[in-house]
C-alpha positions, 0 to 999 in steps of 0.5 A, a space after each residue: 460449562 467448559 471443563 478447565 485443565 486440571 493442572 498447569 505445569 512445565 510439561 504444558 509449556 510448548 517450546 517451538 524450536 528453530 523456525 517452528 514458531 514462524 510456521 505456526 504463526 506466520 502473520 506475526 512475522 510477515 503481516 498476513 498469509 494472503 497476497 500482501 504477506 507473500 510479497 513481503 517475503 520477496 521484500 525481506 530477501 530484497 532488504 538484504 541486497 539493499 543493505 549491501 547497497 546502502 553500505 556502498 558494497 552493491 551496485 546491481 540487483 537482479 530480481 527474477 520471477 520464475 515458473 512455479 511462483 518462484 523468486 530469485 534475488 541476486 546482488 553483487 555485494 560482498 556475499 553472506 559469510 561462509 566461515 564457521 560461526 564462533 558459537 553455533 558450530 555451523 557456517 554463518 550463512 546457515 545461522 542467518 537462514 535458520 535462526 531468528 535474530 541472527 544477522 550482521 545488523 545489530 552492532 553496526 560493524 558490518 552495516 551502518 544502516 539497515 532496513 532488515 533490522 530485526 534479523 527475522 526477515 530472511 530466516 522467516 522467508 526460509 521457514 515459509 518456503 518449500 524450497 530455498 537455495 542460497 548461492 554465494 560468491 566470495 573469497 574466490 569461491 562459489 558456495 551452495 546450500 539448499 533448504 526446505 521449510 527452514 531446515 537444511 537439506 544439504 550442507 554448505 558445499 563449494 561449487 568452484 572458483 570465481 572472481 565475482 562476489 555476491 549472494 543469490 537467494 531463490 525461494 518458492 513459497 510453501 503452498 501449505 501457507 500461501 494457498 492460491 496466492 501468486 506473485 504479481 508483476 505490477 506489485 513487484 515492479 512498482 516496489 523495485 522502481 520505488 527502490 531504484 528511486 530511493 537509491 540514486 544510481 543503483 541498477 535493478 533488473 526485473 525479469 519475469 520469465 513466465 511473461 517474457 518481460 524485462 524491466 530495468 530501473 536506474 535513476 541517477 536523480 534519485 528522489 528528485 526523479 521520484 517526485 518528478 515522476 509522481 507529478 509528471 501528469 500535473 501542472 506544477 508551480 515550480 519546474 525543479 523540485 526543492 531538494 534537501 540533504 543533510 547528515 546530522 548525528 549519523 542520520 542522513 536526511 534526504 527530502 524532495 518536494 514540489 507543489 502542483 496546482 491540485 488540492 491534494 497531498 501526496 507525501 511518502 515517507 521512507 526509512 532505510 528504504 522501507 515505505 512507512 505507509 503510516 508515516 511516523 516521526 520523520 513525517 511529523 518533523 517535516 510537517 511542523 517545519 514546513 508549516 512554520 517556514 511558510 507562516 514565518 515567510 508570510 509574517 515577515 513579508 506581511 502577505 496575510 493575517 491568516 494563520 496557515 495550518 498544516 492542511 493549508 501548506 500541504 495542499 498540492 504538495 508532492 514530497 518524498 521523505 527518505 531517512 537513513 538511520 543507524 537505529 530505527 524503531 519501527 512499529 511492528 515487523 512490517 515496519 509501517 511506522 517510524 517511532 524514533 522520538 528524537 527524529 522529529 526534532 532533528 528532521 524539523 530543524 534540518 527542513 526549517 533551515 533549508 526552506 527558510 534559505 530556499 524561500 529567501 533565494 527564490 522569492 517568486 517560487 516562495 510567493 507562489 507556494 504561499 499564495 496557494 497556501 493562503 487560498 487553501 486556508 480561505 477554502 478551508 474556512 469556506 468548507 467550515 461554513 459549508 459544513 456548518 450549513 450542512 449540519 443545520 440543514 440535516 441536523 447532523 449535530 444531533 446524529 441524523 442519518 441520510 434518508 437514503 440509508 437503510 441502516 442495520 439494527 446492530 449498533 456495534 461497529 465491529 459487527 456492522 457492514 455498510 454496502 455502498 451500492 451503485 444505482 437505485 435499482 441495485 440499491 432496492 434489490 440489495 435492501 431486500 436481499 440483505 440481512 437487516 440485523 447487521 447489513 446497511 445499504 446506501 445507494 448512490 445516484 450517478 457518478 461520485 464527485 471527482 475529488 481530484 478536482 475539488 476542495 472540501 468546500 465544493 465537496 460539501 455541496 455534493 449530496 452523494 459525498 455528504 450522504 457517504 460522510 454522514 452514513 460512515 459517521 467519522 466526519 472528514 478533514 480536521 474533524 475526522 475521528 476513526 472512533 466514530 466510524 459506524 461500520 467496520 466493513 464498508 463494502 463498495 458494490 458496483 457493476 462488473 462493467 466499464 461504468 461500474 469500474 469507473 464509479 468504483 475508482 471514484 469512490 476509492 479515490 475519495 477514500 484514499 484522498 480523504 479517509 485513508 485511515 479507514 483503509 489503514 484500519 482495514 475497513 474498506 472492501 470491494 464486493 466481487 459480484 459474479 459475471 455469469 450464471 451457468 446452468 447445467 442439468 438444473 444446477 446453477 453455478 456462479 462464475 466470477 472471472 473469465 478464467 473460471 468460465 474457461 475452466 468450467 467449459 474445460 471440465 464440463 464442455 459447453 453442450 447443454 450449458 445455459 449462460 446468463 451474463 450479468 451486465 449489472 447488479 440491478 439485473 439480480 433479484 434479492 435472492 441472487 444478490 444474497 447468494 452471490 454478493 451479500 452472504 458472508 459464507 459465500 461472497 467474495 470480498 477484496 480488502 482494499 489496501 493503501 497500495 490498491 487505493 493509491 493505484 486507483 488514485 494514480 490511474 484516476 489522475 491520468 484519466 481525469 486530471 488536467 493533462 490531456 497527453 497522458 490520457 491520450 497515451 493511456 487510451 491508445 496503449 490499452 484500447 486493445 485490452 478493453 472488453 465488454 465496452 458498453 456503448 
């Protein structure tokens, strides 16, 4: 039995001074210490420049990705104050960079609205950086100060005169915290483009020095341009997005929406430039108002007796909800969900009034939207009947599972894993090689249904989709219940070739479009099977990337090396699958984020959607990048 401590007194209480707490528990402040948390550092620094833009003080931001995994963010705002703080006896900039909950965003004198609400952002970045340098231009002078791991290395020094204003922060994430993670060009580029959309007219330059690549983002149309970009490869029901803008009770509401002929909802919610990936009260208010406005129009014009649900009126909808709020209440430091209760009714009132007027003034567009919503309701009824038919056929109501599923013995979902495997051959090897106690296997035959082109009623006629839904156990659509999920690790396991990537994208798109809460919960993973098996002097090594292969050859040479390339999982026997892909101690898994799934879905819209021109453009642009094409 473990011995308990003999005493519990004041000397056992550990006090973490300055920013020690951030270094000790970084995930509390930035979400995690993997790739997502690393990029969150850049976003926190960026938030300070964006807050200057929100206040009308900044028109241009330059973000540079430098060698040695270093990032700099420069703006032409007012510059962080450099005068001595009245109570801390140090320059204000040093207070901001070394103390949690220190900043100019709490009393609304410096900032009316702000994304960096909690005052922990840039100080947390400082704490988690091996080197951080701040350069300030204000009041005709230049200033510079250097830090390491949250502590000042130099004092704030004057560095000459200037006629400009602004702040530049350059930081290098500490490799003790972020081992082996590097900034990704596409991830940063996507976020910067998003921010340019959300702040009409703001110019953002992105310079990637190692790649010698420069991008400039500036959109005078703001979120209208954002919606048009999201719908550019789709057949739209009306040419111009509907635009709603109003300020009420010091809250600025800005919404753009446009319907397309597809069946899926694409709505992004933002508050003070922050992407609330789990939505929140602004999204709820918007949904309530949209549903009510469409139903009222149907009733007033006697177009149908059908009562339309939120699912019906959001079929084929693309929308951006962007709010600027003086006192946002986010859930957690990473701000994934807005919690202000008063925002729901405020947004609902603004959106309802605007849509009622728009429908009255644009009856042909209103009729197109309503007709689509009514058809969606009919399809929902058909899906309900199809679902009931599936239940009767498979006895789903009594809890039966698909026959292809090789289930595990463990009944606790938090300890259970489900491998979704491409093909019968790989499925057989996986079943033989798995650990039956906690690993289940579901083989899929052929390519999964393209859900970009299918409503729920069609999906319920597809055996592979039905098997997947039944195996996971949480249902789908209005009946989805995450508490009934039978596995908390759902692992997509496809070949490392073109066909495997295609099938993986199809499955990811299905999860993103219909079971996104499983992604939010962190339940969806992708297996990373090896590409090669190398044998040298009787010792075998599995290689997962071409980069690793090059590194192996540099270290060992190519003489006497036997190489086997795996075209598919089906080529591996059960033992090899266990050693490379199934064994929790050795395998390589990628946890799928909403961003990963959204990227896959967007790519699938290009490659499998209705529009031919974007698909042709993509193929021509990327033809030179294709490797290992199976013909």
